[in-house]
C-alpha positions in Angstrom: 126.3 11.9 56.5 125.3 11.4 60.2 123.7 14.9 60.2 121.7 14.2 57.0 119.4 11.6 58.4 118.3 13.6 61.5 117.7 16.6 59.3 115.6 14.6 56.9 113.5 13.2 59.8 113.0 16.7 61.1 112.1 18.3 57.7 110.1 15.4 56.2 107.0 16.1 58.2 107.1 19.8 57.3 107.6 19.0 53.6 104.8 16.5 53.7 102.5 19.0 55.3 103.3 21.7 52.7 102.8 19.3 49.9 99.9 17.1 51.0 97.8 19.8 52.7 97.8 21.6 49.3 99.8 24.6 50.6 102.3 24.1 47.9 99.5 24.0 45.2 98.2 27.2 46.7 101.7 28.8 46.3 101.6 27.6 42.6 98.3 29.5 42.2 99.8 32.6 43.7 102.8 32.3 41.3 100.5 32.0 38.3 98.6 35.1 39.4 101.9 36.9 39.7 102.9 35.8 36.2 99.8 37.5 34.9 100.4 40.7 36.8 104.1 40.7 35.6 103.1 40.1 31.9 100.6 43.0 31.9 103.0 45.3 33.7 100.7 45.8 36.7 101.4 45.8 40.4 100.1 42.7 42.2 96.7 43.1 43.9 97.1 41.3 47.2 93.4 40.6 47.7 93.5 38.6 44.4 96.7 36.7 45.6 95.0 36.0 48.9 91.9 34.6 47.2 94.0 32.4 44.9 95.9 31.0 47.9 92.9 30.4 50.2 90.5 29.2 47.5 93.0 26.7 46.2 93.6 25.1 49.6 89.9 25.1 50.4 88.7 23.6 47.1 91.5 21.0 46.8 90.9 19.9 50.4 87.2 19.8 49.9 87.5 17.6 46.8 89.7 15.1 48.8 87.4 15.1 51.8 84.2 14.3 49.9 86.0 11.5 48.0 87.2 9.7 51.2 87.8 6.0 50.5 86.4 3.4 53.0 89.9 2.6 54.3 92.2 5.5 53.5 95.0 4.0 55.6 95.3 1.2 53.0 95.3 3.7 50.1 98.2 3.1 47.5 98.7 6.9 47.5 100.9 8.6 50.1 98.9 11.9 49.9 95.6 10.1 50.6 97.1 8.2 53.6 98.7 11.4 55.0 95.6 13.5 54.4 93.2 11.3 56.3 95.7 10.5 59.0 95.4 14.3 59.7 91.6 14.3 59.1 90.6 16.8 61.8 93.4 19.2 61.0 92.4 19.1 57.3 88.7 19.7 58.0 89.6 22.7 60.2 91.9 24.2 57.6 89.2 23.7 54.9 86.5 25.4 57.0 88.8 28.3 58.0 89.7 28.8 54.3 86.1 29.0 53.3 85.3 31.4 56.0 88.3 33.6 55.1 87.0 33.9 51.5 83.8 35.7 52.7 85.4 39.0 53.6 87.8 38.9 50.7 84.9 38.4 48.3 83.6 41.9 49.2 86.9 43.5 48.6 87.0 42.9 44.8 85.1 44.3 41.9 81.6 43.2 40.7 83.1 41.6 37.6 85.5 39.6 39.7 82.7 38.5 42.0 80.7 37.2 39.1 83.8 35.3 37.8 84.5 33.8 41.2 80.9 32.7 41.6 81.0 31.0 38.1 84.3 29.3 39.0 82.9 28.2 42.4 79.9 26.6 40.7 82.2 24.7 38.3 84.5 23.6 41.1 81.9 22.3 43.4 80.0 20.6 40.5 83.2 19.0 39.5 83.4 16.9 42.7 79.9 16.7 44.2 77.7 13.9 42.9 75.0 16.4 41.8 73.8 14.4 38.8 72.2 11.0 38.4 71.8 8.4 35.7 69.6 5.6 36.8 70.9 4.6 40.3 74.3 6.0 39.7 75.2 9.5 41.0 78.2 11.4 39.5 79.9 14.8 39.3 81.1 16.7 36.3 84.5 15.0 36.6 82.8 11.7 35.6 81.6 13.0 32.2 84.1 11.7 29.6 86.7 14.3 28.6 85.6 16.9 31.1 88.0 16.3 33.9 91.1 17.9 32.4 89.2 20.6 30.6 87.5 21.8 33.8 90.7 21.8 35.9 92.5 23.7 33.2 89.6 26.1 32.7 89.3 27.0 36.4 93.1 27.4 36.8 93.3 29.6 33.6 90.3 31.8 34.5 91.4 32.3 38.1 95.1 32.9 37.4 94.6 35.0 34.3 91.2 36.6 34.0 90.8 37.4 37.8 94.1 39.4 38.0 93.3 41.1 34.7 89.8 42.2 35.8 91.1 43.6 39.1 94.1 45.3 37.5 91.8 47.1 35.0 89.2 47.9 37.7 91.9 49.6 39.8 93.5 51.3 36.8 96.7 49.4 37.3 96.9 48.4 33.7 94.9 48.1 30.5 94.9 45.0 28.3 93.1 44.8 25.0 90.6 42.0 24.2 93.0 40.6 21.7 95.9 40.4 24.2 93.6 39.0 26.9 92.4 36.2 24.5 96.0 35.4 23.5 97.1 35.3 27.2 94.3 33.0 28.2 95.0 30.7 25.2 98.7 30.5 26.1 98.0 29.7 29.8 95.3 27.2 28.9 97.8 25.2 26.8 100.5 25.4 29.4 98.4 24.4 32.4 96.5 21.8 30.3 99.8 20.0 29.6 100.6 19.8 33.3 97.3 18.3 34.3 97.6 15.1 32.1 100.6 13.5 33.9 98.6 13.3 37.1 96.0 11.2 35.3 98.7 9.0 33.8 99.8 8.3 37.4 96.2 7.6 38.4 95.5 5.5 35.2 94.6 2.2 36.9 92.5 3.8 39.6 90.6 6.0 37.1 89.9 2.9 35.0 88.4 1.2 38.1 86.4 4.3 39.0 85.1 4.6 35.4 86.7 8.1 34.8 87.2 8.7 31.1 90.4 10.7 31.3 92.9 11.3 28.4 95.2 8.4 29.5 92.3 6.1 30.1 90.8 6.7 26.6 94.0 7.2 24.6 96.5 5.2 26.6 99.7 6.2 28.4 101.9 6.8 25.3 99.4 8.9 23.4 98.7 10.9 26.6 102.4 11.8 26.9 102.4 12.8 23.2 99.3 14.9 23.8 101.1 16.9 26.6 104.0 17.6 24.2 101.6 18.8 21.5 100.0 21.2 23.9 103.4 22.6 25.0 104.5 22.9 21.4 101.3 24.8 20.7 102.1 27.0 23.7 105.6 27.8 22.4 104.2 28.5 18.9 101.9 31.1 20.4 104.8 32.6 22.4 106.7 32.9 19.1 103.8 34.3 17.0 102.6 36.8 19.6 105.9 37.9 21.3 106.1 41.5 22.5 109.1 43.5 21.5 110.9 40.7 19.7 112.9 38.0 21.4 112.9 39.6 24.9 113.5 38.2 28.4 109.8 37.2 28.8 109.9 35.1 25.6 113.1 33.2 26.7 111.8 32.8 30.3 108.5 31.3 29.3 110.0 29.2 26.5 112.6 27.7 28.9 109.9 26.9 31.4 107.9 25.1 28.7 110.9 23.1 27.6 111.6 22.1 31.2 107.9 21.2 31.7 108.1 19.0 28.6 111.3 17.3 29.9 109.7 16.6 33.3 106.5 15.2 31.7 108.7 13.0 29.4 110.4 11.6 32.4 107.2 11.0 34.4 105.9 7.5 34.5 103.3 5.5 36.5 106.2 4.3 38.6 107.3 7.8 39.7 106.4 8.6 43.3 104.0 11.3 44.3 106.7 13.7 45.4 107.9 13.8 41.7 104.4 14.9 40.5 103.3 17.2 43.4 106.7 18.9 43.8 108.7 18.8 40.6 105.9 18.8 37.9 103.6 21.3 39.8 106.7 23.3 40.8 107.0 24.4 37.2 104.1 26.8 37.9 106.3 28.6 40.5 109.5 28.3 38.5 107.8 30.2 35.6 107.4 33.3 37.7 110.9 32.9 39.2 112.4 32.8 35.7 110.4 35.7 34.5 111.7 37.9 37.3 115.3 36.5 36.9 115.4 37.1 33.2 113.8 40.5 33.6 116.9 41.6 35.4 118.9 40.8 32.3 119.0 43.2 29.4 118.8 41.3 26.2 
């Protein structure tokens, strides 16, 4: 017991940095890219994984930076207080990430470049107040119903379509249009279910900000039910479009979905941010770990 407290004090700053600087979220993006490479039977393209990692940190940090509250030190959110307490470091990391994307951009195919530019436009329009209605300026996130859809769309396109395009361009694997559509639909449902709990946590703040998220419009209980419906739809697609019967991939992905449903069921407004940013988001990494682990088992 005497050793636990000093170890916790030593590791807590490291853990906070990984979590609140969006490094952990970037690792989730890499894991989802690896899931796609694994499912199509292609070797990972490291340029794609680097883009997913760097772009995730850069875009998430940028989104937080431009939405800086007047007094972040009084924010009810741990991440917000931590982030702006390390403001210069976060600005530096964000700028470095954006600069690192430039050479990586020229290492991928034309199709992937077009996709990245499209996703970049959506991502920046999501946060920046580019539109106006009267005297009020707003971004795409403020349009009712768009917040969850855009987040899910960007994550799905970047973690599924980007790896697919590069794998096919480099002749690492060929995927039919039918299989591509099914893979995108599955991932859209899975990631979509994981985005809603964060809005349940931010329910009161979103109401004050005027954001029309699923929990704000439907209420907390219906939002939880919506998550479970998305996951059920995901499992149904896994069942209907399983390859080679009930194989290791089916069981790994289904178990991940069940675990995600359980974590979402246990999530409440009262849960701290560590629960959401580590345990709920961590499912994105766990999915790849289970795929690899089950792949070692002959069923």
